[in-house]
Every structure is written in C-alpha cells, then in structure tokens.
C-alpha positions, -999 to 999 in steps of 0.1 A, spaced: -33 -280 -19 -52 -281 14 -21 -291 33 -3 -262 17 -30 -237 26 -31 -250 62 7 -246 66 6 -211 50 -23 -200 72 -5 -213 103 27 -196 94 8 -164 86 -8 -164 120 26 -170 137 42 -142 118 13 -118 127 18 -128 164 55 -120 162 47 -87 144 22 -77 172 48 -84 199 76 -65 181 53 -36 174 42 -34 210 78 -35 223 91 -9 198 62 15 205 66 13 242 104 15 242 105 45 219 113 78 235 83 101 245 56 100 271 20 99 257 7 111 290 28 142 288 17 148 252 -20 144 262 -18 172 288 -7 197 262 14 214 289 52 220 290 54 213 328 24 191 338 20 182 374 30 148 386 -5 141 397 -19 148 363 7 125 346 0 97 371 -38 100 366 -34 97 328 -10 68 331 -34 49 354 -63 56 331 -46 41 300 -28 14 319 7 29 312 17 26 348 17 -12 348 47 -34 340 55 -38 303 48 -76 303 14 -70 319 5 -44 293 16 -69 265 -5 -97 280 -36 -75 281 -30 -63 246 -26 -98 232 -58 -109 249 -76 -79 234 -64 -87 199 -74 -123 203 -109 -111 210 -108 -88 179 -105 -57 200 -77 -34 189 -80 -11 219 -90 25 224 -71 55 209 -54 76 235 -57 108 215 -91 104 199 -107 85 228 -124 62 203 -121 25 194 -91 19 172 -112 -3 149 -137 25 144 -110 50 135 -94 26 110 -128 16 95 -136 53 89 -103 60 71 -97 27 54 -122 31 25 -106 63 14 -71 48 14 -83 17 -4 -100 38 -31 -68 58 -37 -41 31 -35 -60 3 -52 -69 26 -81 -34 39 -85 -19 3 -82 -41 -11 -109 -34 19 -132 3 15 -126 2 -22 -131 -17 -19 -164 3 10 -177 37 -3 -167 30 -38 -180 18 -26 -213 47 -1 -217 72 -27 -207 58 -53 -231 57 -27 -259 93 -17 -252 106 -52 -250 92 -62 -284 111 -32 -298 144 -38 -280 170 -11 -284 148 10 -307 142 47 -303 109 40 -286 126 16 -262 153 41 -253 127 69 -248 105 48 -225 135 36 -205 147 72 -200 112 83 -190 110 55 -165 143 64 -149 131 101 -145 98 90 -129 115 65 -106 138 93 -93 109 117 -88 97 121 -52 59 115 -50 52 146 -29 71 169 -54 53 153 -83 20 158 -65 28 195 -59 36 199 -96 4 183 -107 -15 206 -83 3 236 -97 -4 228 -134 -38 211 -134 -54 227 -103 -39 262 -100 -31 271 -136 -57 252 -156 -83 248 -129 -94 213 -142 -93 195 -108 -96 205 -71 -64 209 -51 -73 189 -20 -99 168 -2 -121 139 -12 -153 158 -18 -164 194 -20 -186 200 11 -200 232 -4 -218 212 -31 -237 189 -7 -239 164 -36 -255 130 -32 -259 99 -54 -243 101 -88 -232 137 -84 -213 127 -52 -196 98 -70 -185 121 -98 -172 146 -73 -151 119 -56 -137 107 -89 -128 143 -98 -109 147 -65 -93 113 -71 -77 121 -104 -46 140 -92 -36 119 -62 -42 86 -80 -22 98 -110 7 109 -87 8 74 -70 4 56 -103 32 76 -121 58 69 -94 49 31 -95 48 27 -132 87 25 -136 89 -5 -113 64 -25 -134 79 -12 -166 115 -22 -158 105 -57 -145 82 -64 -174 106 -53 -200 135 -73 -187 113 -104 -181 98 -103 -216 132 -98 -232 146 -128 -212 116 -151 -221 118 -143 -258 153 -156 -258 144 -190 -242 149 -222 -261 112 -231 -261 104 -198 -280 130 -206 -306 115 -241 -310 80 -226 -315 94 -202 -341 109 -231 -359 75 -248 -362 63 -218 -381 40 -204 -354 34 -167 -357 52 -143 -333 19 -128 -320 5 -163 -310 38 -173 -294 38 -141 -274 1 -142 -263 -2 -179 -256 33 -189 -242 57 -161 -236 34 -136 -218 23 -160 -190 59 -168 -182 71 -132 -184 44 -117 -162 51 -138 -131 77 -113 -116 53 -84 -123 25 -102 -105 48 -107 -75 55 -69 -73 18 -61 -77 9 -84 -49 35 -69 -26 24 -34 -35 -12 -43 -28 -1 -55 6 10 -20 15 -21 -2 4 -30 7 40 -1 31 47 17 34 14 3 67 4 10 88 35 29 116 17 5 118 -11 -25 119 12 -9 148 31 -1 167 -1 -37 164 -14 -55 165 20 -69 130 13 -87 117 45 -70 83 46 -49 60 68 -16 77 60 -25 109 77 -40 90 106 -8 70 110 15 101 110 -7 119 135 -5 88 158 33 88 155 37 124 165 12 120 194 25 87 206 -9 71 203 3 35 210 -30 16 205 -38 34 172 -3 28 159 -3 -9 168 -37 -13 152 -26 3 120 6 -18 118 -14 -49 125 -37 -42 96 -8 -34 74 9 -67 83 -23 -87 77 -27 -71 43 9 -80 33 6 -116 45 -28 -120 27 -15 -106 -5 16 -128 -4 -6 -159 0 -29 -148 -29 2 -141 -50 15 -177 -44 -19 -191 -54 -20 -170 -85 14 -184 -95 -1 -219 -99 -27 -206 -123 -3 -186 -144 24 -212 -145 13 -249 -147 48 -260 -137 42 -248 -102 25 -273 -79 19 -272 -42 25 -305 -25 
C-alpha cells in the first residue's frame, strides 16, 4: 500500500508539473496583449505598453518567464494578479470557500438523489415508475444549467418570492451569527438546486444500469438459491458492487468543484471561483488564470487518488501491490 501511494504521489506531482508548463505556454501563446488591456485605451502609447510589460516581466523571453514561474510555484507563490494587483493565492482564498459551499453541496445532493432514484428504478425494471424516471433524467440531462437557473429564479424568486434572486448574503440585513448562516443557506437553495438537478441524471443512469447488471450476476443467483432474502442480498452484496461506477463519477465531479459552476455563479451572482476565472480570461490575467488552473488540476488529481483508495474499501477484490 505504501509503495502504491508513493508511486501515485510521484505520478501526481509529475502530472501537475506538466499541467503547469502546458497552461503557461497556452496562456502566453494565446492572442491578446494584457498590457494593452490594462491601459484601457484603444491606442495606447508604445512607452506605456513597454512600461507595463517591464513591470510584469512580459518583455522577457518566454523560457525565462517560464523558469521564474516554476520557481515561484515551487516556493508556494502563485504570483501576483495583473488586473487586481493582489497575490493570486489571496484572490483564490477569498473566492474558494463560496465555490466549495455551492459545488460540494450540489454534488452531494446530486449523488444521494441520483443514486437513490437509480436504485429505486433498477429494482422496478421496465415498470411505469422506471420509464417515468428515465424520461425525467433525459429531460434534465438535456437542460442547460443557465436556463434552468433562470427558470428557478423566475418561479421561486420573482413569482413566489420564496428565495432571493442573487448574491450570497443580503448586505442590507447586516446579519451575524446564526442569522447570517440562515441567510447564506437561503441564498444557496436556488443555485445549489440548479447544479444538483443537472448532475442527477448522470448518477441516475449509471446507478440504474450498474444495479441492473449486478442483479443479473451469477453470484446473486446463487445467493437467491440459498434462500437469502432479496433485501439482504441487495444491501450486503449487490449494492457495494453496483455503486463503484457511481463513486468514480462522484470523485471526478468533486475534482472539478473549483471551476465547474461558472455559468451558475454568473446567473445567480454567486461570488465564487467561476466568475473570477471568466474575468481573468477576458482580461488576459495570466498569473490568475494559471493559479486557478493549477488549483483545479490539483483537486482533480487528489480526488482521483482518493477514489482509487475508496475502491479498495468498497470492493475487497481490489488490492494494491
């Protein structure tokens, strides 16, 4: 197990290094001049452009800039944002909690709802309930998240007035303590529901097909022949085998929590990483973009590793040598 962990950690660090280099090259080879964008002028003077390039090191050769950036990352320094003139790590730390609250909440809700619905549907294969849930999953899967968010705002915020339309808190209330927590949860309902609803079909379809497949396995038939009850067979033997693909998808989704909710954050005015990333794209903020992509890559790598370890607990047949 230790050797496996050591190999995986080494391969993860190597992948992150490759990702950092590729992100750096793609950012700097993309069209657009951040110095020109910073001036805010249509025809900035050459002197102004040169001064900005020298200030942010954009006038140096690409390989020199890459070497400096790799040295910064090795020290834990993600650089300084060109647009905000603040440390990238500080900007990410300010926005990351809001994104984690939104995306983790929606991912857990989608995982639980999709798994339960898929299991319920699989045990009633080709019944009316199964057909209805399958049809509903197809409709939700084809629904764009931003459109669904707008519809939820229209119905539950504008018409019914149950929830706020945007933001994370109501600044007019000035709430603290428990009142602030309740205010955040009230603002969280619509964006979290939007993200959860568009993710539920993935968990539903995978769980349904996996459960149906496992229930047809020979070992299940053998257990039935011994007289064991269907409920015990399902709970003790079939479920652990059937849920492995769902756990894989959940782990990958959790890896993308940093930037996976950009459109929903924009629709609901949620102060998270998605809006920060899109702003950095439009303004060619190289350090901020590379910092966000590095955090996203690290999250994906970490969740894949945790998912592999969780496999060994769910399925005793899996061993790491």
